[in-house]
C-alpha positions as CSV (number, residue, x, y, z in Angstrom):
1,X,31.2,50.4,43.6
2,X,34.5,49.2,42.0
3,X,34.1,46.1,39.9
4,X,37.3,44.6,38.3
5,X,37.4,42.9,35.0
6,X,37.6,39.4,36.6
7,X,34.3,40.0,38.4
8,X,32.6,41.1,35.2
9,X,33.9,38.1,33.4
10,X,32.6,35.7,36.1
11,X,29.2,37.5,36.2
12,X,28.8,37.3,32.5
13,X,30.1,33.7,31.8
14,X,30.3,32.0,35.2
15,X,34.0,31.4,34.6
16,X,37.2,33.4,35.2
17,X,38.5,35.3,32.2
18,X,41.2,33.5,30.1
19,X,43.7,36.2,31.0
20,X,43.1,35.8,34.7
21,X,43.2,32.0,34.4
22,X,46.6,32.2,32.9
23,X,47.7,34.7,35.6
24,X,46.3,32.3,38.3
25,X,48.2,29.4,36.7
26,X,51.4,31.3,36.6
27,X,50.9,32.4,40.2
28,X,50.3,28.8,41.3
29,X,53.4,27.7,39.3
30,X,55.5,30.3,41.1
31,X,54.2,29.1,44.5
32,X,55.0,25.5,43.5
33,X,58.6,26.4,42.6
34,X,59.2,28.8,45.5
35,X,57.4,26.5,48.0
36,X,54.6,27.3,50.3
37,X,53.5,26.6,53.9
38,X,50.2,25.1,52.6
39,X,48.4,22.4,54.6
40,X,48.0,19.5,52.2
41,X,45.3,18.0,54.3
42,X,43.1,21.0,53.9
43,X,43.6,22.8,50.6
44,X,41.8,21.7,47.4
45,X,42.9,18.4,45.9
46,X,43.9,19.7,42.5
47,X,46.0,22.5,44.1
48,X,47.6,20.1,46.5
49,X,48.6,17.7,43.7
50,X,49.9,20.7,41.6
51,X,51.9,22.3,44.4
52,X,53.6,18.9,45.2
53,X,53.9,17.4,41.7
54,X,55.4,20.4,39.9
55,X,58.6,20.6,42.0
56,X,58.8,16.9,42.1
57,X,58.6,16.7,38.4
58,X,61.2,19.5,37.9
59,X,63.4,17.7,40.4
60,X,63.3,14.4,38.5
61,X,63.5,16.1,35.1
62,X,66.8,17.6,36.2
63,X,68.0,14.3,37.5
64,X,67.2,12.7,34.2
65,X,68.6,15.6,32.2
66,X,71.9,14.9,33.9
67,X,71.6,11.2,33.1
68,X,71.0,12.0,29.4
69,X,73.8,14.7,29.3
70,X,76.2,12.3,31.1
71,X,75.5,9.4,28.6
72,X,75.8,11.9,25.7
73,X,79.4,12.9,26.7
74,X,80.3,9.3,27.6
75,X,78.8,8.1,24.3
76,X,81.5,10.0,22.4
77,X,84.1,7.6,24.0
78,X,82.5,4.6,22.3
79,X,80.1,1.7,22.9
80,X,82.3,0.1,25.5
81,X,82.3,3.3,27.6
82,X,78.5,3.4,27.5
83,X,78.4,-0.3,28.4
84,X,80.7,0.5,31.4
85,X,78.1,3.0,32.6
86,X,75.4,0.4,32.1
87,X,77.2,-2.4,33.9
88,X,78.2,-0.1,36.8
89,X,74.6,1.0,37.1
90,X,73.4,-2.6,37.6
91,X,75.4,-2.6,40.9
92,X,74.2,1.0,41.7
93,X,70.7,-0.3,41.3
94,X,71.4,-2.4,44.5
95,X,72.4,0.8,46.2
96,X,69.5,2.7,44.8
97,X,67.1,0.0,46.0
98,X,68.3,0.4,49.6
99,X,68.3,4.2,49.3
100,X,64.9,4.3,47.7
101,X,63.5,1.7,50.2
102,X,64.7,3.8,53.1
103,X,63.3,6.9,51.3
104,X,59.9,5.4,51.1
105,X,59.8,4.7,54.8
106,X,61.2,8.2,55.7
107,X,58.7,9.9,53.4
108,X,55.8,7.9,54.9
109,X,56.9,8.5,58.6
110,X,57.7,12.2,58.2
111,X,54.4,12.7,56.2
112,X,52.4,10.9,58.9
113,X,54.0,13.0,61.7
114,X,53.4,16.2,59.8
115,X,49.8,15.2,59.2
116,X,49.5,14.6,63.0
117,X,51.0,18.1,63.6
118,X,54.0,16.5,65.4
119,X,56.9,18.5,63.7
120,X,59.4,17.8,66.5
121,X,59.0,14.0,66.0
122,X,59.4,14.5,62.2
123,X,62.7,16.2,63.0
124,X,63.8,13.3,65.1
125,X,62.9,10.8,62.3
126,X,65.0,12.9,59.9
127,X,68.1,12.6,62.0
128,X,67.8,8.9,62.4
129,X,67.3,8.5,58.7
130,X,70.6,10.4,58.0
131,X,72.4,8.1,60.5
132,X,71.1,5.0,58.7
133,X,72.0,6.4,55.2
134,X,75.7,6.8,56.3
135,X,75.8,3.3,57.8
136,X,74.4,1.7,54.7
137,X,76.9,3.4,52.4
138,X,80.0,1.9,54.0
139,X,79.9,-1.7,52.6
140,X,79.2,-0.4,49.1
141,X,82.2,2.0,49.3
142,X,84.5,-0.8,50.3
143,X,83.3,-3.1,47.5
144,X,83.7,-0.4,44.9
145,X,87.1,0.7,46.0
146,X,88.7,-2.7,46.3
147,X,86.7,-5.0,43.9
148,X,85.7,-2.9,40.9
149,X,87.4,-5.1,38.3
150,X,86.1,-8.3,39.8
151,X,82.5,-6.9,39.8
152,X,82.8,-5.8,36.2
153,X,84.2,-9.1,35.1
154,X,81.3,-10.9,36.9
155,X,78.9,-9.0,34.6
156,X,80.7,-10.0,31.5
157,X,82.5,-6.8,30.8
158,X,84.7,-6.6,27.6
159,X,88.5,-6.1,27.8
160,X,88.3,-2.3,27.2
161,X,85.9,-1.9,30.2
162,X,88.1,-4.0,32.4
163,X,91.2,-2.0,31.5
164,X,89.8,1.5,31.3
165,X,86.4,1.5,33.0
166,X,87.1,0.2,36.5
167,X,88.0,3.7,37.7
168,X,84.5,4.8,36.9
169,X,83.1,2.1,39.2
170,X,85.6,2.9,41.9
171,X,84.4,6.5,42.1
172,X,80.7,5.8,41.7
173,X,80.5,3.1,44.4
174,X,83.3,4.4,46.5
175,X,81.6,7.8,46.8
176,X,78.1,6.4,47.2
177,X,77.5,8.1,50.5
178,X,76.6,11.3,48.7
179,X,74.1,9.4,46.6
180,X,72.5,7.9,49.7
181,X,72.3,11.2,51.6
182,X,70.8,13.0,48.6
183,X,68.1,10.3,48.4
184,X,67.3,10.3,52.1
185,X,67.3,14.0,52.9
186,X,65.2,14.8,49.8
187,X,62.8,12.2,51.0
188,X,62.6,14.0,54.3
189,X,61.7,17.3,52.5
190,X,59.1,15.6,50.3
191,X,57.5,13.8,53.3
192,X,57.2,17.2,55.1
193,X,55.6,18.7,52.0
194,X,58.6,20.8,51.1
195,X,59.1,19.5,47.6
196,X,60.4,22.8,46.3
197,X,63.5,22.5,48.5
198,X,64.2,19.0,47.2
199,X,63.9,20.3,43.7
200,X,66.3,23.2,44.2
201,X,68.9,20.9,45.8
202,X,68.9,18.5,42.9
203,X,69.0,21.3,40.3
204,X,72.1,22.7,41.9
205,X,73.8,19.3,42.4
206,X,73.1,18.2,38.8
207,X,73.9,21.6,37.4
208,X,77.4,21.2,38.9
209,X,77.5,17.7,37.4
210,X,76.7,18.9,33.9
211,X,79.2,21.7,34.0
212,X,82.0,19.4,35.3
213,X,81.2,16.5,33.0
214,X,82.8,17.8,29.8
215,X,85.6,19.6,31.6
216,X,86.8,16.5,33.3
217,X,86.0,13.9,30.6
218,X,87.8,15.9,27.8
219,X,90.3,17.9,29.8
220,X,89.1,21.4,29.0
221,X,91.3,24.3,30.1
222,X,93.9,23.4,32.8
223,X,92.1,20.2,33.8
224,X,93.5,16.8,32.8
225,X,91.6,14.5,30.3
226,X,90.2,11.8,32.6
227,X,87.9,10.1,30.1
228,X,85.1,8.0,31.6
229,X,86.6,8.3,35.1
230,X,86.0,12.1,34.8
231,X,82.3,11.5,34.5
232,X,82.2,9.7,37.9
233,X,84.3,12.4,39.6
234,X,82.0,15.1,38.2
235,X,79.0,13.3,39.6
236,X,80.6,12.8,43.0
237,X,81.5,16.5,43.3
238,X,78.1,17.7,42.1
239,X,76.2,15.5,44.5
240,X,78.5,16.5,47.4
241,X,77.5,20.1,46.8
242,X,73.8,19.1,46.9
243,X,74.3,17.2,50.2
244,X,76.0,20.2,51.9
245,X,73.1,22.4,50.8
246,X,70.5,19.9,52.1
247,X,72.1,19.8,55.5
248,X,72.4,23.6,55.7
249,X,68.7,24.0,54.9
250,X,67.6,21.2,57.2
251,X,69.4,22.7,60.2
252,X,68.6,26.3,59.4
253,X,64.9,25.4,59.0
254,X,62.8,25.0,55.9
255,X,59.1,25.8,55.4
256,X,57.8,22.6,56.9
257,X,60.6,20.9,58.9
258,X,63.6,21.8,61.0
259,X,66.3,19.7,62.8
260,X,67.7,21.1,66.0
261,X,71.2,20.4,67.4
262,X,69.8,18.6,70.5
263,X,68.1,16.1,68.2
264,X,71.4,14.8,66.9
265,X,71.6,11.6,68.9
266,X,70.5,8.0,68.4
267,X,66.8,7.5,69.1
268,X,66.5,3.7,69.0
269,X,62.7,3.6,68.9
270,X,62.6,5.8,65.8
271,X,65.5,3.8,64.2
272,X,63.6,0.6,64.7
273,X,60.4,2.1,63.3
274,X,62.2,3.4,60.2
275,X,63.9,0.0,59.7
276,X,60.7,-1.9,60.2
277,X,58.9,0.3,57.7
278,X,61.8,0.4,55.2
279,X,62.3,-3.4,55.1
280,X,59.3,-3.7,52.7
281,X,60.5,-0.8,50.7
282,X,64.1,-2.0,50.5
283,X,62.9,-5.5,49.6
284,X,60.5,-3.9,47.0
285,X,63.3,-2.1,45.3
286,X,65.8,-4.9,45.5
287,X,63.4,-7.2,43.8
288,X,62.6,-4.7,41.1
289,X,66.1,-3.4,40.5
290,X,68.1,-6.7,40.8
291,X,65.8,-8.0,38.1
292,X,67.6,-5.5,35.9
293,X,70.9,-7.1,36.8
294,X,69.7,-10.3,35.4
295,X,68.1,-8.6,32.4
296,X,71.4,-6.8,31.6
297,X,73.3,-10.0,32.1
298,X,71.1,-11.7,29.5
299,X,71.5,-8.8,27.1
300,X,75.3,-8.9,27.6
301,X,75.3,-12.3,25.8
302,X,74.4,-10.5,22.6
303,X,77.3,-8.0,22.7
304,X,78.2,-4.5,23.9
305,X,76.1,-2.8,21.2
306,X,73.0,-4.4,22.7
307,X,74.0,-3.3,26.3
308,X,74.8,0.2,24.9
309,X,71.4,0.4,23.1
310,X,69.5,-0.8,26.2
311,X,71.4,1.6,28.4
312,X,70.6,4.6,26.1
313,X,67.0,3.6,25.9
314,X,66.8,3.3,29.7
315,X,68.2,6.8,30.1
316,X,65.6,8.2,27.6
317,X,62.9,6.4,29.4
318,X,64.1,7.8,32.7
319,X,64.0,11.3,31.3
320,X,60.6,11.1,29.6
321,X,58.9,9.4,32.5
322,X,60.0,11.9,35.1
323,X,56.8,13.9,35.1
324,X,54.9,10.6,35.7
325,X,57.2,9.7,38.6
326,X,56.8,13.3,40.0
327,X,53.1,13.0,40.0
328,X,53.3,9.5,41.6
329,X,55.6,10.8,44.3
330,X,53.1,13.5,45.2
331,X,50.7,10.7,45.9
332,X,53.0,9.3,48.7
333,X,53.1,12.6,50.5
334,X,49.3,13.2,50.1
335,X,48.4,9.7,51.3
336,X,50.8,9.9,54.3
337,X,49.7,13.3,55.5
338,X,46.0,12.7,55.0
339,X,46.1,9.4,56.8
340,X,47.9,11.1,59.6
341,X,45.0,13.7,59.6
342,X,42.5,10.9,59.8
343,X,41.1,11.6,56.2
344,X,41.4,8.2,54.4
345,X,38.8,9.2,51.7
346,X,40.8,12.2,50.8
347,X,43.9,10.1,50.6
348,X,42.2,7.7,48.2
349,X,40.9,10.5,46.0
350,X,44.4,11.9,45.6
351,X,45.3,8.5,43.9
352,X,42.5,8.5,41.5
353,X,42.9,12.1,40.4
354,X,46.7,11.7,40.0
355,X,46.2,8.4,38.2
356,X,44.1,9.9,35.4
357,X,46.7,12.7,34.9
358,X,49.5,10.1,34.9
359,X,47.8,7.9,32.3
360,X,47.1,10.7,29.9
361,X,50.7,11.9,30.1
362,X,52.2,8.4,29.5
363,X,49.9,7.7,26.6
364,X,51.4,10.9,24.9
365,X,54.9,9.6,25.7
366,X,54.1,6.3,24.0
367,X,53.0,8.1,20.9
368,X,56.3,10.0,20.8
369,X,58.3,6.8,21.2
370,X,56.5,5.1,18.4
371,X,57.0,8.0,16.0
372,X,60.5,9.1,16.9
373,X,62.4,6.2,18.6
374,X,65.2,6.1,16.0
375,X,65.8,9.8,16.3
376,X,65.8,9.8,20.1
377,X,68.4,7.0,20.3
378,X,70.3,8.6,17.5
379,X,70.9,11.7,19.6
380,X,73.3,9.7,21.7
381,X,75.0,7.3,19.3
382,X,75.6,7.1,15.6
383,X,76.2,3.3,15.7
384,X,73.4,1.7,13.6
385,X,73.4,-1.4,15.8
386,X,73.0,0.6,19.0
387,X,70.2,2.7,17.4
388,X,68.3,-0.4,16.3
389,X,68.4,-2.0,19.7
390,X,67.5,1.2,21.6
391,X,64.6,2.2,19.4
392,X,63.2,-1.3,19.5
393,X,63.3,-1.3,23.3
394,X,61.4,2.1,23.4
395,X,58.8,1.0,21.0
396,X,57.9,-2.4,22.6
397,X,58.0,-1.2,26.2
398,X,55.9,1.9,25.5
399,X,52.9,-0.4,24.8
400,X,52.5,-1.0,28.5
401,X,52.6,2.6,29.6
402,X,48.9,3.3,29.8
403,X,48.7,0.5,32.4
404,X,52.1,1.2,34.0
405,X,50.8,4.7,34.8
406,X,48.3,3.2,37.3
407,X,51.0,0.9,38.8
408,X,53.1,3.9,39.6
409,X,50.4,5.8,41.5
410,X,48.9,2.7,43.2
411,X,52.3,1.6,44.4
412,X,53.1,5.0,45.9
413,X,49.7,4.9,47.7
414,X,50.8,1.7,49.4
415,X,54.3,3.2,50.1
416,X,52.9,6.6,51.4
417,X,50.6,4.7,53.8
418,X,53.6,2.8,55.2
419,X,52.5,-0.5,53.7
420,X,55.8,-1.2,51.8
421,X,55.4,-4.9,52.2
422,X,52.6,-5.4,49.7
423,X,54.5,-3.9,46.7
424,X,57.5,-6.1,47.7
425,X,55.4,-9.2,47.4
426,X,53.9,-8.0,44.1
427,X,57.4,-7.2,42.7
428,X,58.7,-10.6,43.8
429,X,56.1,-12.4,41.8
430,X,56.0,-10.3,38.7
431,X,59.7,-9.3,38.3
432,X,61.6,-12.4,39.7
433,X,59.1,-15.2,39.1
434,X,57.7,-13.9,35.8
435,X,60.0,-11.3,34.1
436,X,63.4,-12.9,34.6
437,X,62.4,-16.5,33.6
438,X,60.3,-15.2,30.8
439,X,63.1,-13.1,29.5
440,X,65.5,-16.0,29.5
441,X,63.0,-18.3,27.9
442,X,62.0,-15.9,25.1
443,X,65.6,-14.8,24.4
444,X,67.6,-18.1,24.7
445,X,65.2,-21.0,24.6
446,X,62.8,-19.7,22.0
447,X,65.6,-18.0,20.1
448,X,64.1,-14.5,19.9
449,X,67.3,-12.9,21.1
450,X,67.2,-9.5,22.8
451,X,63.8,-8.8,21.2
452,X,62.4,-11.6,23.4
453,X,63.7,-9.8,26.4
454,X,61.9,-6.6,25.5
455,X,58.6,-8.4,24.9
456,X,59.0,-10.2,28.3
457,X,59.4,-6.8,30.0
458,X,56.2,-5.6,28.2
459,X,54.2,-8.6,29.4
460,X,55.4,-8.4,33.0
461,X,54.9,-4.7,33.4
462,X,51.4,-4.8,31.9
463,X,50.5,-7.6,34.3
464,X,51.9,-6.0,37.4
465,X,50.1,-2.7,36.6
466,X,46.7,-4.4,36.4
467,X,47.2,-6.5,39.5
468,X,48.5,-3.6,41.7
469,X,45.5,-1.4,40.7
470,X,43.1,-4.1,41.6
471,X,44.7,-4.7,45.0
472,X,44.6,-1.0,45.7
473,X,40.9,-0.8,45.2
474,X,40.4,-3.3,48.1
475,X,41.5,-0.6,50.5
476,X,43.6,-2.5,53.1
477,X,46.4,0.2,52.8
478,X,44.1,2.7,54.7
479,X,44.6,0.7,57.9
480,X,48.4,0.8,58.0
481,X,50.1,2.3,61.1
482,X,53.6,3.8,61.1
């Protein structure tokens, strides 16, 4: 009888050999990156989380890598150029809030249909989501093309930004349709359980961005030197490539979902369902992200170096938190599909298991921030004032991370179930009624300056994490219908 080394190891120790464990891990990693046709309502929980979280993490890391690379090149143009990016992003946050709100609904609905084994209905939902994404992008395009200078002036932009930076806003807002479509179609893939495809799309899109960034900003080779406007053009081109790839895969047929030509028509019942479900998600993100508009407006009172420092710190946070967001996004898919398969206990277990992993990761990030915040910010600016502001932001806000980790997964549990209204109400209280007034009070009335804003963010984010986790334990999200 043939007995392999693995069987010997298990017989002797009760555990797989270290060599085979590494081999198994690499095999699972390969499956996660390539994508599988696994049924996430049946396979082991750890494997399900791993197969979904790894490509989601890699997808978001690439997105954040681009954000960091972009701000690195823009940073060479000066603090005002970085501030232009930061001020433009305050308006893009409004767009992102709608796109992400729609994405939450799309992920929840597609995941529920996949869990119910209704793939054709999932395809219909995908088409309606694309129609909605295009419709939403139109008013933002018009605002960006015709009112860029006015919008920047409203945010307190300095003279350099008003003279040289408005073209950046025109491109970013004017070409926002590709941003919306990239959000929505990747949400379709994630809801279907095809996170690997969403990852590959974003890698290609942002890979193009990073190649074109220095070429168009600095005018390498035969290309003109476009400065900060070149960064926006590179982003628009790169994301357009990603959207074309998404559409090709969606209509050709991926591992979990496919759209057919006959499905390309308005299906009003599905549109209404998406809109109804997304209203909570859109409201949720608008409340959370518009709070940053007010925060940045308060910080702008203290000068461009403060806005630049905060912008760099935010980019660093986005990059380092991507694994945490990837794990949290996996929860939305697992909750949606398992509720569709009538397995609420399995849906809840996915949240607790992922939450522990998330907390451990973000505690490690907090330690890195506290030890190396100056060095991290110094990678993107050599201005001592900018470094001081950015490093202080990282240090103070990191204190809330061990609680914030649970907020991330609990919120995605609500969203994955289709209950997007509850996080909206939570965000309204903790971000608008607590964070913004507290930031203004601590910064302006108590005279703590921008430091007061950072401590207000710490207080509000710690509080919202504790409350959201408590509400999750009450279990009402299990009864949501979409």
